N, C-alpha and C positions, 0 to 999 in steps of 0.2 A: 744045608741051606734049604729053606722052604720054597717050593715053586708055586706060583699062582697061575691059574688059568689065564689065557690071553685077555679075555674080557675084564676079569678082575684086575689084572695088571694095568690095563688102560684106565680103569676107574681110579685106581690108586695114584697113577701118574697125574690124571686130571685134578684129583683132590689136592695133591701136593702143589701143583701149579697154582690152583685157586687159593691155597693158603698163603702163597707168597705174593699174590697179586695185590696191588694197591690202587687207590683212587687218587689220581693226581689232579691238583688244581693249578692251572696255568694262567698267569697274568700275561696279557698280550696287547700290544698296540692295536688300536681299532683298525688300522690299515691292513692288518694281517688276518682279519676275521674270516674272509672267504677261503683263503688257502688253508688255514688251520682247521676250520670246520670240515673241510674235505679230507684232511690228513688224520683227524681224530680216529675214525674207525680203522684206518690202516695201522695206526699205532697200537690200538688194542689187539688187533689181529696178530701183529708181529711180536708183541711183548706179553700179552695177557693182562696188562694194566689198563684200567679205565682212565678216562681223562675228561675233565670239564674245563671250560674256559671262562675267564672274566675279561672282557674286552673294554678298552677305554683309552683315555689319554695317558700316555706313559708317565707323565708327571703325577697324575692322580694315583695311578697304580703304585708308583714308587713310594708315595706318601703312605698308602695303605700297608705296603710291605714294611716300611720303617716303623709303623705303629703296631706291628705284630700280626697282621693278617697272615693266615697260614697257607700262603701260596708255596707251591713246590718248585715252580720254574717261572722265569720271567723273560719274555721276548719283548724288548724295549725298542722304540724308535728314537730313543735319546740315550746315547752312550754315556754321557756324564751321570745320568740318573742311576744307571746300573753300576757305574764305577763308585758312586757314593755308597751304594748298598754294599759293595765289595769291601770298601774301606771300613765300613761299620761292622764287618764280620757277619753279614747276613747272606753271603753267597758261599755255597759249598766250594771249597778250595779246588782250583784246577778245572772248574767246569765252564768258565766263561769263554765264549768264542764269538767273534764277529761273523755273523751269519749272512746278512743280506744288505743290499743297498737299494736306494730308490731315487727318483727324480721329481722335481716340482714341475707342474704344468699349470697354465691358466685355462680355465674352462668357462664356457658360457652356455646358457640354455640352448638346446639343440635347434630351436626355431628362432633364436635371437636374430634380429635384423641389424642391430648395430655392428659396427666394425671394430673388433679388437684383434689386431694382427701382430702387435708387438708391445713391448713394455710401455712405450710412450702413450699408447692408446688408453692405458689405465687412468690417465689423468681425466679422461672424459666420462668415466663411469660414475654413476650416482651412488651405488652401493657395491662394496667389494667384500665378499665373505672370506674370512681366514679362520682357521683354528686359533683359539685365543693366543695372540702373539706375546702375551705376558707370561705364559706358562706351558702351553701345549707345544711339543716339538715341531709339528708341521707349521704352526703359526710362527714360532721362533725362527725357523728356517726361512719362511716366507718374508718376515720382516727384515731379516738380515740381507736377503737378496734385494728387497726394495730399497733398503738403505744404501747398499752398494751401488745400485742403479741410479741413485739420486732421486728416487720417486717417493720415498716415505712421507716427506712433508706434504706432498701433493695429495696423497691418498689417505693419510692417517684419519682424517675426520670422516671419511667414507667407509671405514672398515666396520664390518658387522662381525664381531667375534663369536665363534661357535665353540661348543663344549669340546669337540674333537674334530678330526679331519672329515669323518663321515658326516657329521652334522653340517660342516661347511659345504660339502658336496650336496647334501639334501637341500640346503638353501638355494643353491643354483638350480637344482632339478625342479624345485617348486616355483622358480621365477621370482623369489623374494629379493634377489639381488641380481645385479647385471653381470657379474663375473665372480670367480673365486679362484684362489690358489690352493691346489690340492696335490696329493701325490699322483704320479702317473698311474700307479696300480689301482687307485680308487677310481680315477677317470675311466679306466678301461673296463670297469665293472658296470658302468651306467650307459643306458641307451637314451637318457634324457638330457645329456650334456654332450658338447663337442669340445675338443681341445683346440683352443685358439692359437696357442703356441707353447712350445716346450722351453723351459728356462735352461739356457745352455750350461753344460758342465763347466765349472770354474767360476761361474757368476753367482753361484749359491753355495752355502756350506755343504760339505760332503755329508750325505745322509747315510748313517750306518745303523743297522739293527743288531745289537749284541743279544745273546741269549745265555742264560746260566741257570743252574739248579740252585734253589734257595735253601738256606740252612734251617729255617724255623718252620718248615712245612710239616704236615703229618705223614707224608709219603716220600721220604728222601730218596729211596731207590727208584721209585717211579719218576721223580723229578730228573734224576740223572739219566734214566733210560729215555726220557722224552728229549733231552738235549742231544743224546747220541742219535736218536731216531731222526731228528731234524737235519742231521748231517749225512743221512743215507742218500744214495743215488735216487731212489724213488721220491723222497721228499724234495730233493733239489729240483727234480723235474716239475713237480707240482708248483713250487714257488716260481720257477721260470715261466711256467704257463700262465701264472697270474701276473706276470709283468715285472717281477723282482729281478734284480741282478744278484745272483748267488755268488758270494765271495769265496775265494779259494782258501785253502788251509794256511797259506802264508800270511793271510791278513789278520789272523787272530790266534789266540792260544788254542792248543788242542785240548779237547775235553776227554777224560778217561772213558 
């Protein structure tokens, strides 16, 4: 057996790892952008795989994946959208897991003088920002809550639909609206808004973020590795620091 000098052996090992490394494209809900951008370099350091992200409304990202966009993994704020991809054979078998949960909050501009302290006060606002309630998960959840609270008919004409939840938050930050309904994690990232009140658990739909490796991407192993990485203790701590509730193993399928 031929022996290699230590330096040469190290170079051969690095070359072998480099040959196996892939570039993963991850589709992810806009509300996860801060946490995932922090985790990206850690993923590369841990696995050798590079990663790039495409953030947006989960509904739009799901449509792109269905149309053949070569994403390798998908972290969705809309469980039914990922389930539809799974039924269509676009998810790598056994990789789907329910990863995170979130809550809805009502935010107002930080210097707002008006009083919005509870759901009934939304009747008095002139403009209310929501992610598009016809399609975007954050908006769908918000509309469902407002309907359950008996407020939708009072506020429907005042709704300013936004492309995604970050766009709804931006509208509140800029003072273009009086209030907005966003995820708690997004509100926590902004110094330009304050939380008027938190929507109580049980009054809004349960918000679950599933993740899975997709079947039509160009880097299938990197996609699987990314799903595994998001379930490590280090990644869980980052998500928790960004305000997400990290779900336990019993809440979803185990990924290999």
